[in-house]
N, C-alpha and C positions, 0 to 999 in steps of 0.2 A: 824224353825226360821233360817234366813241367819246367818252364821258364817263369814260373810264378815266384814273386819274392818270398811269400809265406814259406814255400817248400826249399828255399835256398837257405834258411837258417840252421845253424848247427846247435845241437844241444848236448850238454854233458850229463854225466850221471848225477851231478848234483842238482841239475835242473829237473831232472825226472824224480829224485828223491824228495824235493821239496813239495811236490803235489800231494802226496799222502800226508806228509808232515802238517802241511797247510790245512788240509780236510780234517785231520784228527784234531788239531787245535780248535778249528771252527766247532766240531762236534762237542768237544769238551765245555766251549763256551756256552753253547745252547743248553746243554745238560745241566751245567752249573746254575744257569740263569732260571731254568725250570725248577730246580731244587730250591734255590733260594726263594722263588714265589711260593712254593709249596710249603716252605718252611715258615714263612709269614702267615699263611693260612692254617697251619698246624693240621694238615691233613697227612695222616700216615698211609692211608690207602693209595693216594696220588703219589707218594714218594716211592711206594713199592712198584707201581706201575712204570714209573720213569726209570727206576734202577733196572727192573726186569726187561723193560724194552730195549734198554741200551745194551744189557748183557746179551739178549736174544739176537740184536742187531749185529754185535760184534761176532757172536759164534756164527751167525748165519754168513757174514761176510767171509770169515776165516774157511768155513765150509765150502763155499761157492770157490774161492780163490784156490782151494786144494783140488777141488773138481776140475776146474778149468786147466789147472796146471797138468794134471795127470791125463785128462782128456786130449789135450793138444800135444803132449810130448810122448805118451806111451801107447795110447788107443789109435789115435788117428795118423801119427807119422812114425811110431816106433822110435828107434834111434836115430833116425836119419833127419837131422835139422836142415839139411839143405832144402827139403821139401817146404817147410815152414818159409824159409827165405824165398825160394821160388813162388810159392802161391802169394806171399805178401808183395812180392815185386810185380807180378802180374796184376794183382788187384789194385796196386797203386798206378800201373800205366794205364788200366781201363778206367780208372776214375778220374784221371786228369782229362 
């Protein structure tokens, strides 16, 4: 086991859930900033690119998430989640 201070911290589900929430807020802030700049310039083509790129990014992110979920849970390990725990534990021990 690693005796490093960084690895001894405990995290709750709330800590883990805050990461995507924070990243989503950051993305919304950037998109709203881009849209406000485009609105000042009155460019409808740029607005379509921003909205289309945001939608495409969201759809791609969801598709990759579903793909990774199914690849890791069904194809690679079946219904045996102990293999995932075992491989991640071995990876952690080797990486320390």
